[in-house]
C-alpha positions as CSV (number, residue, x, y, z in Angstrom):
1,M,50.8,123.1,174.1
2,R,54.3,121.8,174.4
3,V,54.7,118.0,174.0
4,T,57.1,116.6,176.6
5,P,58.9,113.3,176.4
6,E,56.6,111.8,179.0
7,I,53.5,112.7,176.9
8,R,55.2,111.2,173.8
9,L,55.8,107.9,175.7
10,V,52.1,107.8,176.8
11,L,51.0,108.5,173.2
12,C,53.1,105.6,171.9
13,L,51.9,103.1,174.5
14,V,48.2,103.8,174.4
15,P,47.6,102.1,171.1
16,L,49.6,99.1,172.2
17,L,47.7,98.8,175.5
18,L,44.4,99.1,173.7
19,S,45.3,96.3,171.3
20,G,46.3,93.9,174.1
21,A,49.8,93.3,172.7
22,V,51.6,94.5,175.8
23,A,49.2,92.9,178.3
24,Q,49.5,89.4,176.8
25,A,52.0,87.2,178.6
26,A,54.3,85.0,176.6
27,P,53.4,81.3,176.9
28,S,55.5,79.2,179.3
29,V,57.5,76.6,177.3
30,T,59.2,73.6,178.9
31,P,61.5,71.6,176.6
32,P,61.4,67.8,176.8
33,R,63.7,66.2,179.4
34,L,65.5,62.8,178.9
35,V,64.2,60.2,181.4
36,Q,65.4,56.9,180.0
37,T,68.6,56.6,177.9
38,V,70.1,53.9,175.8
39,R,73.7,52.9,175.3
40,P,73.9,51.2,171.9
41,P,76.9,49.0,171.4
42,L,79.1,49.8,168.5
43,P,78.4,47.3,165.7
44,D,81.2,44.8,165.0
45,W,81.8,46.0,161.5
46,A,82.3,49.6,162.8
47,E,84.6,48.4,165.6
48,R,86.8,46.6,163.0
49,R,87.0,49.7,160.8
50,G,87.6,52.0,163.7
51,V,84.4,54.0,163.1
52,H,83.0,55.6,166.2
53,G,81.8,59.0,167.5
54,P,78.7,61.1,167.8
55,V,75.7,60.9,165.5
56,S,73.5,64.0,165.2
57,L,69.8,63.3,164.9
58,V,66.4,65.0,164.7
59,L,63.9,63.4,166.9
60,V,60.1,63.8,167.1
61,V,58.9,63.4,170.7
62,D,55.2,63.0,171.0
63,E,52.8,64.1,173.8
64,S,53.6,60.9,175.9
65,G,57.4,61.4,175.7
66,R,58.1,58.6,173.2
67,V,60.2,59.0,170.1
68,T,58.0,58.6,167.0
69,D,60.5,59.6,164.3
70,A,64.2,59.8,164.1
71,S,66.5,60.9,161.2
72,A,70.2,61.2,161.2
73,L,71.8,64.5,160.2
74,A,75.5,63.6,160.5
75,D,77.4,60.5,161.4
76,P,81.1,59.7,161.7
77,G,80.9,56.9,159.2
78,P,78.5,55.4,156.7
79,G,76.1,53.0,158.3
80,L,76.0,54.4,161.9
81,G,73.1,56.7,161.1
82,P,70.5,53.9,160.7
83,V,71.8,52.1,163.7
84,A,71.4,55.3,165.8
85,E,67.9,55.9,164.4
86,K,66.9,52.5,165.6
87,A,68.5,52.9,169.0
88,C,66.8,56.2,169.6
89,R,63.4,54.5,169.5
90,G,64.2,53.3,173.0
91,L,64.6,56.8,174.4
92,R,62.0,58.2,176.8
93,F,61.4,61.8,177.5
94,Q,59.3,63.9,179.9
95,P,57.2,65.6,177.2
96,A,57.6,69.2,176.2
97,R,54.9,71.5,177.6
98,V,53.3,74.8,176.5
99,D,51.3,76.4,179.1
100,G,51.3,73.2,181.1
101,K,49.9,71.0,178.2
102,P,52.1,68.3,176.7
103,V,52.9,68.9,173.0
104,R,54.6,67.1,170.2
105,V,58.1,68.7,169.3
106,K,61.1,68.2,167.1
107,I,64.5,68.3,168.9
108,R,68.1,67.8,168.0
109,F,69.8,65.0,169.8
110,R,73.4,63.6,169.8
111,L,74.0,59.9,170.4
112,R,77.6,58.8,171.0
113,F,79.0,55.5,169.9
114,L,82.0,54.5,171.9
115,R,84.6,51.8,171.2
116,A,84.4,48.8,173.5
117,K,87.2,48.9,176.0
118,A,90.1,47.1,174.6
119,A,91.5,44.1,176.3
120,P,94.1,45.1,178.8
121,R,97.6,45.0,177.4
122,P,100.0,42.6,179.0
123,A,102.5,44.3,181.3
124,P,105.7,45.1,179.5
125,R,108.5,42.7,180.0
126,R,111.0,43.8,182.5
127,R,114.4,44.0,181.0
128,L,117.2,42.7,183.1
129,A,120.0,45.0,183.7
130,P,122.7,44.4,181.2
131,P,125.7,42.5,182.5
132,A,128.3,44.8,184.0
133,R,130.9,45.7,181.5
134,R,134.5,45.1,182.2
135,P,136.8,47.9,181.5
136,A,138.3,47.7,178.1
137,M,141.7,46.1,178.3
138,R,144.3,47.8,176.2
139,P,147.3,45.9,175.0
140,P,150.4,46.8,176.9
141,A,152.3,49.7,175.4
142,R,155.3,48.8,173.3
143,P,158.5,50.2,174.3
144,R,159.7,52.9,171.9
145,A,162.8,52.4,170.1
146,A,165.5,54.9,170.9
147,P,166.1,57.4,168.1
148,R,169.2,56.6,166.0
């Protein structure tokens, strides 16, 4: 009996079908979705030092969508990490779901600290046009003496 490619394929798939590995569907996973955000103000000390930018965090979002734990991975300057961790406690998410059931998950999140808008600069002074210059006056030419 000659084994054709179609028969080989069937012979390979039969054990998988019998084990249920192929018939099992992958679980449907829905990531958490941000519902309520916070805009933390930049602390005064950071504003004075010029420290601002994004802070990368790892958040634990529970089954109700609340942040239960936050830890800073990277921050633009020392001291902004703890401020960001505290601010993230106010975030609210629609919880992650696996097969329709809410689950607790860890996610990466980036929180940006922006500088407060600087006070508007005063308009630059308008310079008045310089006074018109008079043409340079040259002394009258001296008459040349006749050659001797």
